C-alpha positions as protocol buffer text, in pm:
chain_id: "A"
residue {
  index: 1
  type: MET
  ca { x: 2028 y: 3929 z: -959 }
}
residue {
  index: 2
  type: THR
  ca { x: 2222 y: 3638 z: -959 }
}
residue {
  index: 3
  type: ARG
  ca { x: 2286 y: 3493 z: -577 }
}
residue {
  index: 4
  type: ILE
  ca { x: 2566 y: 3303 z: -540 }
}
residue {
  index: 5
  type: LEU
  ca { x: 2687 y: 3096 z: -219 }
}
residue {
  index: 6
  type: GLY
  ca { x: 3070 y: 3022 z: -207 }
}
residue {
  index: 7
  type: ILE
  ca { x: 3169 y: 2720 z: 21 }
}
residue {
  index: 8
  type: ILE
  ca { x: 3481 y: 2605 z: 58 }
}
residue {
  index: 9
  type: PRO
  ca { x: 3522 y: 2226 z: 153 }
}
residue {
  index: 10
  type: ALA
  ca { x: 3780 y: 2151 z: 425 }
}
residue {
  index: 11
  type: ARG
  ca { x: 3813 y: 1804 z: 507 }
}
residue {
  index: 12
  type: TYR
  ca { x: 4041 y: 1663 z: 822 }
}
residue {
  index: 13
  type: ALA
  ca { x: 4129 y: 1335 z: 658 }
}
residue {
  index: 14
  type: SER
  ca { x: 4405 y: 1411 z: 385 }
}
residue {
  index: 15
  type: THR
  ca { x: 4692 y: 1112 z: 275 }
}
residue {
  index: 16
  type: ARG
  ca { x: 5023 y: 1355 z: 240 }
}
residue {
  index: 17
  type: PHE
  ca { x: 4868 y: 1631 z: 520 }
}
residue {
  index: 18
  type: PRO
  ca { x: 4592 y: 1486 z: 802 }
}
residue {
  index: 19
  type: GLY
  ca { x: 4437 y: 1791 z: 997 }
}
residue {
  index: 20
  type: LYS
  ca { x: 4570 y: 2042 z: 674 }
}
residue {
  index: 21
  type: PRO
  ca { x: 4318 y: 2323 z: 721 }
}
residue {
  index: 22
  type: LEU
  ca { x: 4428 y: 2381 z: 1069 }
}
residue {
  index: 23
  type: ALA
  ca { x: 4801 y: 2392 z: 994 }
}
residue {
  index: 24
  type: ASP
  ca { x: 4960 y: 2673 z: 1086 }
}
residue {
  index: 25
  type: ILE
  ca { x: 4990 y: 2971 z: 861 }
}
residue {
  index: 26
  type: GLY
  ca { x: 5214 y: 3265 z: 980 }
}
residue {
  index: 27
  type: GLY
  ca { x: 5010 y: 3285 z: 1319 }
}
residue {
  index: 28
  type: MET
  ca { x: 4661 y: 3189 z: 1136 }
}
residue {
  index: 29
  type: SER
  ca { x: 4528 y: 2875 z: 1048 }
}
residue {
  index: 30
  type: MET
  ca { x: 4488 y: 2759 z: 693 }
}
residue {
  index: 31
  type: ILE
  ca { x: 4113 y: 2765 z: 652 }
}
residue {
  index: 32
  type: GLU
  ca { x: 4121 y: 3132 z: 831 }
}
residue {
  index: 33
  type: ARG
  ca { x: 4287 y: 3248 z: 570 }
}
residue {
  index: 34
  type: VAL
  ca { x: 4084 y: 3146 z: 303 }
}
residue {
  index: 35
  type: TYR
  ca { x: 3758 y: 3217 z: 476 }
}
residue {
  index: 36
  type: ARG
  ca { x: 3891 y: 3560 z: 552 }
}
residue {
  index: 37
  type: GLN
  ca { x: 4018 y: 3619 z: 192 }
}
residue {
  index: 38
  type: VAL
  ca { x: 3687 y: 3458 z: -12 }
}
residue {
  index: 39
  type: LYS
  ca { x: 3481 y: 3717 z: 245 }
}
residue {
  index: 40
  type: ARG
  ca { x: 3663 y: 4015 z: 88 }
}
residue {
  index: 41
  type: SER
  ca { x: 3494 y: 3919 z: -262 }
}
residue {
  index: 42
  type: THR
  ca { x: 3201 y: 4169 z: -300 }
}
residue {
  index: 43
  type: ARG
  ca { x: 2991 y: 3864 z: -582 }
}
residue {
  index: 44
  type: LEU
  ca { x: 2903 y: 3607 z: -290 }
}
residue {
  index: 45
  type: ASP
  ca { x: 2590 y: 3641 z: -77 }
}
residue {
  index: 46
  type: ARG
  ca { x: 2719 y: 3397 z: 122 }
}
residue {
  index: 47
  type: VAL
  ca { x: 3018 y: 3200 z: 237 }
}
residue {
  index: 48
  type: ILE
  ca { x: 2999 y: 2875 z: 435 }
}
residue {
  index: 49
  type: VAL
  ca { x: 3310 y: 2613 z: 544 }
}
residue {
  index: 50
  type: ALA
  ca { x: 3208 y: 2256 z: 460 }
}
residue {
  index: 51
  type: THR
  ca { x: 3350 y: 2004 z: 725 }
}
residue {
  index: 52
  type: ASP
  ca { x: 3300 y: 1667 z: 794 }
}
residue {
  index: 53
  type: ASN
  ca { x: 3521 y: 1713 z: 1166 }
}
residue {
  index: 54
  type: GLN
  ca { x: 3390 y: 1892 z: 1466 }
}
residue {
  index: 55
  type: GLU
  ca { x: 3745 y: 2003 z: 1545 }
}
residue {
  index: 56
  type: ILE
  ca { x: 3732 y: 2239 z: 1226 }
}
residue {
  index: 57
  type: TYR
  ca { x: 3391 y: 2313 z: 1277 }
}
residue {
  index: 58
  type: ASN
  ca { x: 3434 y: 2495 z: 1601 }
}
residue {
  index: 59
  type: HIS
  ca { x: 3767 y: 2627 z: 1450 }
}
residue {
  index: 60
  type: VAL
  ca { x: 3563 y: 2827 z: 1191 }
}
residue {
  index: 61
  type: ALA
  ca { x: 3309 y: 2905 z: 1474 }
}
residue {
  index: 62
  type: SER
  ca { x: 3618 y: 3080 z: 1710 }
}
residue {
  index: 63
  type: PHE
  ca { x: 3709 y: 3341 z: 1434 }
}
residue {
  index: 64
  type: GLY
  ca { x: 3366 y: 3431 z: 1367 }
}
residue {
  index: 65
  type: GLY
  ca { x: 3264 y: 3204 z: 1046 }
}
residue {
  index: 66
  type: GLU
  ca { x: 3017 y: 2992 z: 937 }
}
residue {
  index: 67
  type: ALA
  ca { x: 3058 y: 2615 z: 898 }
}
residue {
  index: 68
  type: VAL
  ca { x: 2786 y: 2361 z: 872 }
}
residue {
  index: 69
  type: MET
  ca { x: 2904 y: 1979 z: 951 }
}
residue {
  index: 70
  type: THR
  ca { x: 2863 y: 1757 z: 597 }
}
residue {
  index: 71
  type: HIS
  ca { x: 2911 y: 1377 z: 589 }
}
residue {
  index: 72
  type: ASP
  ca { x: 3277 y: 1210 z: 617 }
}
residue {
  index: 73
  type: ARG
  ca { x: 3269 y: 948 z: 298 }
}
residue {
  index: 74
  type: HIS
  ca { x: 3265 y: 1217 z: 1 }
}
residue {
  index: 75
  type: PRO
  ca { x: 3440 y: 1163 z: -294 }
}
residue {
  index: 76
  type: SER
  ca { x: 3486 y: 1475 z: -367 }
}
residue {
  index: 77
  type: GLY
  ca { x: 3441 y: 1821 z: -293 }
}
residue {
  index: 78
  type: THR
  ca { x: 3165 y: 1855 z: -546 }
}
residue {
  index: 79
  type: ASP
  ca { x: 2970 y: 1651 z: -352 }
}
residue {
  index: 80
  type: ARG
  ca { x: 3051 y: 1763 z: 2 }
}
residue {
  index: 81
  type: CYS
  ca { x: 2924 y: 2138 z: -193 }
}
residue {
  index: 82
  type: TYR
  ca { x: 2630 y: 1957 z: -261 }
}
residue {
  index: 83
  type: GLU
  ca { x: 2542 y: 1868 z: 54 }
}
residue {
  index: 84
  type: ALA
  ca { x: 2663 y: 2201 z: 216 }
}
residue {
  index: 85
  type: PHE
  ca { x: 2406 y: 2368 z: 14 }
}
residue {
  index: 86
  type: THR
  ca { x: 2114 y: 2168 z: 27 }
}
residue {
  index: 87
  type: LEU
  ca { x: 2128 y: 2162 z: 439 }
}
residue {
  index: 88
  type: LEU
  ca { x: 2027 y: 2546 z: 398 }
}
residue {
  index: 89
  type: GLY
  ca { x: 1795 y: 2535 z: 258 }
}
residue {
  index: 90
  type: GLU
  ca { x: 1822 y: 2854 z: 100 }
}
residue {
  index: 91
  type: SER
  ca { x: 1767 y: 2932 z: -299 }
}
residue {
  index: 92
  type: PHE
  ca { x: 2080 y: 3005 z: -457 }
}
residue {
  index: 93
  type: ASP
  ca { x: 2117 y: 3030 z: -859 }
}
residue {
  index: 94
  type: TYR
  ca { x: 2500 y: 2923 z: -847 }
}
residue {
  index: 95
  type: VAL
  ca { x: 2743 y: 2755 z: -589 }
}
residue {
  index: 96
  type: MET
  ca { x: 3105 y: 2846 z: -638 }
}
residue {
  index: 97
  type: ASN
  ca { x: 3362 y: 2586 z: -537 }
}
residue {
  index: 98
  type: ILE
  ca { x: 3667 y: 2749 z: -346 }
}
residue {
  index: 99
  type: GLN
  ca { x: 3952 y: 2516 z: -273 }
}
residue {
  index: 100
  type: GLY
  ca { x: 4033 y: 2494 z: 128 }
}
residue {
  index: 101
  type: ASP
  ca { x: 4405 y: 2456 z: 70 }
}
residue {
  index: 102
  type: GLU
  ca { x: 4454 y: 2804 z: -114 }
}
residue {
  index: 103
  type: PRO
  ca { x: 4513 y: 3051 z: 134 }
}
residue {
  index: 104
  type: PHE
  ca { x: 4583 y: 3339 z: -68 }
}
residue {
  index: 105
  type: ILE
  ca { x: 4327 y: 3306 z: -323 }
}
residue {
  index: 106
  type: GLN
  ca { x: 4256 y: 3641 z: -430 }
}
residue {
  index: 107
  type: PRO
  ca { x: 3894 y: 3841 z: -454 }
}
residue {
  index: 108
  type: SER
  ca { x: 3962 y: 3921 z: -802 }
}
residue {
  index: 109
  type: GLN
  ca { x: 4002 y: 3580 z: -894 }
}
residue {
  index: 110
  type: ILE
  ca { x: 3650 y: 3484 z: -754 }
}
residue {
  index: 111
  type: ASP
  ca { x: 3508 y: 3818 z: -881 }
}
residue {
  index: 112
  type: THR
  ca { x: 3634 y: 3714 z: -1200 }
}
residue {
  index: 113
  type: LEU
  ca { x: 3463 y: 3380 z: -1181 }
}
residue {
  index: 114
  type: ALA
  ca { x: 3122 y: 3518 z: -1080 }
}
residue {
  index: 115
  type: ASN
  ca { x: 3147 y: 3732 z: -1409 }
}
residue {
  index: 116
  type: THR
  ca { x: 3085 y: 3489 z: -1622 }
}
residue {
  index: 117
  type: LEU
  ca { x: 2770 y: 3336 z: -1441 }
}
residue {
  index: 118
  type: ASP
  ca { x: 2463 y: 3490 z: -1642 }
}
residue {
  index: 119
  type: GLY
  ca { x: 2220 y: 3174 z: -1611 }
}
residue {
  index: 120
  type: GLN
  ca { x: 2313 y: 3006 z: -1910 }
}
residue {
  index: 121
  type: THR
  ca { x: 2672 y: 2922 z: -1793 }
}
residue {
  index: 122
  type: GLU
  ca { x: 2601 y: 2535 z: -1632 }
}
residue {
  index: 123
  type: ILE
  ca { x: 2970 y: 2494 z: -1475 }
}
residue {
  index: 124
  type: ALA
  ca { x: 3291 y: 2791 z: -1496 }
}
residue {
  index: 125
  type: THR
  ca { x: 3639 y: 2772 z: -1389 }
}
residue {
  index: 126
  type: LEU
  ca { x: 3984 y: 2963 z: -1376 }
}
residue {
  index: 127
  type: VAL
  ca { x: 4284 y: 2920 z: -1608 }
}
residue {
  index: 128
  type: LYS
  ca { x: 4655 y: 3109 z: -1614 }
}
residue {
  index: 129
  type: ARG
  ca { x: 4878 y: 3116 z: -1879 }
}
residue {
  index: 130
  type: THR
  ca { x: 5180 y: 2966 z: -1863 }
}
residue {
  index: 131
  type: ALA
  ca { x: 5543 y: 2957 z: -2042 }
}
residue {
  index: 132
  type: ASP
  ca { x: 5707 y: 2800 z: -1738 }
}
residue {
  index: 133
  type: GLU
  ca { x: 5833 y: 2427 z: -1896 }
}
residue {
  index: 134
  type: ASP
  ca { x: 5847 y: 2313 z: -1571 }
}
residue {
  index: 135
  type: GLU
  ca { x: 5491 y: 2347 z: -1484 }
}
residue {
  index: 136
  type: LEU
  ca { x: 5387 y: 2228 z: -1880 }
}
residue {
  index: 137
  type: SER
  ca { x: 5576 y: 1897 z: -1818 }
}
residue {
  index: 138
  type: ASN
  ca { x: 5431 y: 1858 z: -1408 }
}
residue {
  index: 139
  type: PRO
  ca { x: 5162 y: 1622 z: -1392 }
}
residue {
  index: 140
  type: GLY
  ca { x: 5044 y: 1802 z: -1058 }
}
residue {
  index: 141
  type: GLU
  ca { x: 4995 y: 2114 z: -1332 }
}
residue {
  index: 142
  type: VAL
  ca { x: 4648 y: 2015 z: -1488 }
}
residue {
  index: 143
  type: LYS
  ca { x: 4669 y: 2215 z: -1867 }
}
residue {
  index: 144
  type: VAL
  ca { x: 4368 y: 2302 z: -2065 }
}
residue {
  index: 145
  type: VAL
  ca { x: 4285 y: 2357 z: -2420 }
}
residue {
  index: 146
  type: LEU
  ca { x: 3994 y: 2601 z: -2468 }
}
residue {
  index: 147
  type: ASP
  ca { x: 3754 y: 2633 z: -2799 }
}
residue {
  index: 148
  type: ARG
  ca { x: 3716 y: 2989 z: -2961 }
}
residue {
  index: 149
  type: THR
  ca { x: 3421 y: 3100 z: -2691 }
}
residue {
  index: 150
  type: GLY
  ca { x: 3619 y: 3059 z: -2409 }
}
residue {
  index: 151
  type: THR
  ca { x: 3488 y: 2678 z: -2318 }
}
residue {
  index: 152
  type: ALA
  ca { x: 3712 y: 2429 z: -2220 }
}
residue {
  index: 153
  type: LEU
  ca { x: 3772 y: 2120 z: -2479 }
}
residue {
  index: 154
  type: TYR
  ca { x: 3946 y: 1909 z: -2267 }
}
residue {
  index: 155
  type: PHE
  ca { x: 4177 y: 1898 z: -1919 }
}
residue {
  index: 156
  type: SER
  ca { x: 4483 y: 1687 z: -1902 }
}
residue {
  index: 157
  type: ARG
  ca { x: 4772 y: 1619 z: -1680 }
}
residue {
  index: 158
  type: THR
  ca { x: 4994 y: 1609 z: -1987 }
}
residue {
  index: 159
  type: PRO
  ca { x: 5078 y: 1926 z: -2194 }
}
residue {
  index: 160
  type: ILE
  ca { x: 4825 y: 1964 z: -2463 }
}
residue {
  index: 161
  type: PRO
  ca { x: 4854 y: 2086 z: -2721 }
}
residue {
  index: 162
  type: TYR
  ca { x: 5101 y: 1865 z: -2840 }
}
residue {
  index: 163
  type: ILE
  ca { x: 5335 y: 2069 z: -3055 }
}
residue {
  index: 164
  type: HIS
  ca { x: 5478 y: 1863 z: -3356 }
}
residue {
  index: 165
  type: ASN
  ca { x: 5735 y: 2086 z: -3501 }
}
residue {
  index: 166
  type: ALA
  ca { x: 5917 y: 2169 z: -3205 }
}
residue {
  index: 167
  type: PRO
  ca { x: 6106 y: 1928 z: -2919 }
}
residue {
  index: 168
  type: LYS
  ca { x: 5987 y: 1943 z: -2566 }
}
residue {
  index: 169
  type: GLY
  ca { x: 6146 y: 2226 z: -2370 }
}
residue {
  index: 170
  type: GLN
  ca { x: 6075 y: 2457 z: -2668 }
}
residue {
  index: 171
  type: TRP
  ca { x: 5686 y: 2436 z: -2664 }
}
residue {
  index: 172
  type: ALA
  ca { x: 5633 y: 2738 z: -2467 }
}
residue {
  index: 173
  type: GLY
  ca { x: 5705 y: 2997 z: -2727 }
}
residue {
  index: 174
  type: LYS
  ca { x: 5507 y: 2796 z: -2959 }
}
residue {
  index: 175
  type: HIS
  ca { x: 5160 y: 2829 z: -2832 }
}
residue {
  index: 176
  type: VAL
  ca { x: 4934 y: 2965 z: -2570 }
}
residue {
  index: 177
  type: PHE
  ca { x: 4939 y: 2726 z: -2232 }
}
residue {
  index: 178
  type: TYR
  ca { x: 4676 y: 2746 z: -1980 }
}
residue {
  index: 179
  type: LYS
  ca { x: 4669 y: 2584 z: -1632 }
}
residue {
  index: 180
  type: HIS
  ca { x: 4382 y: 2517 z: -1414 }
}
residue {
  index: 181
  type: ILE
  ca { x: 4331 y: 2669 z: -1120 }
}
residue {
  index: 182
  type: GLY
  ca { x: 4094 y: 2506 z: -929 }
}
residue {
  index: 183
  type: LEU
  ca { x: 3786 y: 2699 z: -880 }
}
residue {
  index: 184
  type: TYR
  ca { x: 3464 y: 2621 z: -984 }
}
residue {
  index: 185
  type: ALA
  ca { x: 3066 y: 2730 z: -1002 }
}
residue {
  index: 186
  type: TYR
  ca { x: 2798 y: 2550 z: -1058 }
}
residue {
  index: 187
  type: ARG
  ca { x: 2486 y: 2620 z: -1160 }
}
residue {
  index: 188
  type: THR
  ca { x: 2251 y: 2464 z: -858 }
}
residue {
  index: 189
  type: ASP
  ca { x: 2010 y: 2225 z: -1082 }
}
residue {
  index: 190
  type: VAL
  ca { x: 2350 y: 2147 z: -1255 }
}
residue {
  index: 191
  type: LEU
  ca { x: 2513 y: 2093 z: -957 }
}
residue {
  index: 192
  type: ARG
  ca { x: 2255 y: 1816 z: -824 }
}
residue {
  index: 193
  type: ASP
  ca { x: 2257 y: 1680 z: -1162 }
}
residue {
  index: 194
  type: ILE
  ca { x: 2638 y: 1612 z: -1174 }
}
residue {
  index: 195
  type: THR
  ca { x: 2659 y: 1426 z: -852 }
}
residue {
  index: 196
  type: GLN
  ca { x: 2435 y: 1171 z: -995 }
}
residue {
  index: 197
  type: LEU
  ca { x: 2671 y: 1070 z: -1258 }
}
residue {
  index: 198
  type: PRO
  ca { x: 2871 y: 771 z: -1271 }
}
residue {
  index: 199
  type: VAL
  ca { x: 3271 y: 762 z: -1296 }
}
residue {
  index: 200
  type: SER
  ca { x: 3356 y: 800 z: -1640 }
}
residue {
  index: 201
  type: THR
  ca { x: 3625 y: 671 z: -1834 }
}
residue {
  index: 202
  type: LEU
  ca { x: 3841 y: 973 z: -1925 }
}
residue {
  index: 203
  type: GLU
  ca { x: 3814 y: 1044 z: -1542 }
}
residue {
  index: 204
  type: LYS
  ca { x: 3948 y: 767 z: -1431 }
}
residue {
  index: 205
  type: ALA
  ca { x: 4239 y: 772 z: -1689 }
}
residue {
  index: 206
  type: GLU
  ca { x: 4339 y: 1100 z: -1567 }
}
residue {
  index: 207
  type: SER
  ca { x: 4194 y: 1151 z: -1210 }
}
residue {
  index: 208
  type: LEU
  ca { x: 4031 y: 1437 z: -1300 }
}
residue {
  index: 209
  type: GLU
  ca { x: 3624 y: 1464 z: -1213 }
}
residue {
  index: 210
  type: GLN
  ca { x: 3599 y: 1765 z: -1493 }
}
residue {
  index: 211
  type: LEU
  ca { x: 3671 y: 1513 z: -1748 }
}
residue {
  index: 212
  type: ARG
  ca { x: 3336 y: 1341 z: -1611 }
}
residue {
  index: 213
  type: TRP
  ca { x: 3126 y: 1639 z: -1707 }
}
residue {
  index: 214
  type: LEU
  ca { x: 3273 y: 1682 z: -2039 }
}
residue {
  index: 215
  type: GLU
  ca { x: 3199 y: 1333 z: -2132 }
}
residue {
  index: 216
  type: HIS
  ca { x: 2868 y: 1364 z: -2045 }
}
residue {
  index: 217
  type: GLY
  ca { x: 2775 y: 1688 z: -2249 }
}
residue {
  index: 218
  type: TYR
  ca { x: 2798 y: 1960 z: -1959 }
}
residue {
  index: 219
  type: ARG
  ca { x: 3001 y: 2289 z: -2086 }
}
residue {
  index: 220
  type: ILE
  ca { x: 3268 y: 2476 z: -1904 }
}
residue {
  index: 221
  type: LYS
  ca { x: 3286 y: 2817 z: -1908 }
}
residue {
  index: 222
  type: VAL
  ca { x: 3653 y: 2966 z: -1895 }
}
residue {
  index: 223
  type: ALA
  ca { x: 3753 y: 3282 z: -1730 }
}
residue {
  index: 224
  type: GLU
  ca { x: 4149 y: 3389 z: -1768 }
}
residue {
  index: 225
  type: THR
  ca { x: 4326 y: 3519 z: -1417 }
}
residue {
  index: 226
  type: ASP
  ca { x: 4649 y: 3667 z: -1455 }
}
residue {
  index: 227
  type: THR
  ca { x: 4692 y: 3583 z: -1076 }
}
residue {
  index: 228
  type: GLU
  ca { x: 4916 y: 3288 z: -953 }
}
residue {
  index: 229
  type: SER
  ca { x: 4743 y: 3077 z: -659 }
}
residue {
  index: 230
  type: LEU
  ca { x: 4947 y: 2882 z: -412 }
}
residue {
  index: 231
  type: CYS
  ca { x: 4816 y: 2489 z: -313 }
}
residue {
  index: 232
  type: ILE
  ca { x: 4969 y: 2346 z: 16 }
}
residue {
  index: 233
  type: GLU
  ca { x: 4884 y: 1939 z: -36 }
}
residue {
  index: 234
  type: THR
  ca { x: 5182 y: 1863 z: 186 }
}
residue {
  index: 235
  type: PRO
  ca { x: 5391 y: 1956 z: 517 }
}
residue {
  index: 236
  type: GLU
  ca { x: 5667 y: 2093 z: 293 }
}
residue {
  index: 237
  type: ASP
  ca { x: 5436 y: 2301 z: 125 }
}
residue {
  index: 238
  type: VAL
  ca { x: 5399 y: 2525 z: 434 }
}
residue {
  index: 239
  type: GLN
  ca { x: 5739 y: 2672 z: 410 }
}
residue {
  index: 240
  type: ARG
  ca { x: 5683 y: 2739 z: 72 }
}
residue {
  index: 241
  type: ALA
  ca { x: 5350 y: 2911 z: 197 }
}
residue {
  index: 242
  type: LEU
  ca { x: 5538 y: 3133 z: 477 }
}
residue {
  index: 243
  type: GLU
  ca { x: 5793 y: 3271 z: 167 }
}
residue {
  index: 244
  type: TYR
  ca { x: 5519 y: 3344 z: -42 }
}
residue {
  index: 245
  type: LEU
  ca { x: 5335 y: 3564 z: 300 }
}
residue {
  index: 246
  type: ARG
  ca { x: 5646 y: 3784 z: 320 }
}
residue {
  index: 247
  type: ASN
  ca { x: 5540 y: 3939 z: 9 }
}
residue {
  index: 248
  type: PHE
  ca { x: 5185 y: 3853 z: -14 }
}
residue {
  index: 249
  type: SER
  ca { x: 4917 y: 4162 z: 23 }
}
């Protein structure tokens, strides 16, 4: 039986939104919303919040969640996940990295990703089809191209592939495009190894950590979801979340 540890990284410092995990989303903090959604998954054997801040740690404990304190200088959520995993001293086959700023993550998305974790999968992530021209042109929305087996070939902030026989604005009708949903699962030995890799040239160019893994030869299995995600990156995004909450179930 595959054992999966769910980790929600939650750092306090943020250039655009300091203290983001504690932001109030309709009467409940963002980190509590994420935690409660993740706990609804039937595929995770344990769920913890990995934080670098005592206030966040205490807050998670106050609503009955489990948290661990990690270093405050991790360059990425992946590194924070690996430290949290090692601190537990417990055996798991996979670690799932669940974004702490997506308060409406669906248990079905977590379960879909978990279904790819067969022992052979090194790293896995989610994508969603998009036919929205604004999303395709938005560098904040990462696009993905896949091979025939559902393995990622490349991630980019620009629209990929390039449609050579149609003007931009008409690309969505010419090809199936995928945008990336930032949910990752790593086999634990792979998680250990990728935290030791140097920053790669493609990663520097696109500012996308997953390109480091591809550039070093790791395979990223991709599962598809039809559920939209909502990431809270700035204080202004909280209003979007409140509007979304009115229709959220």
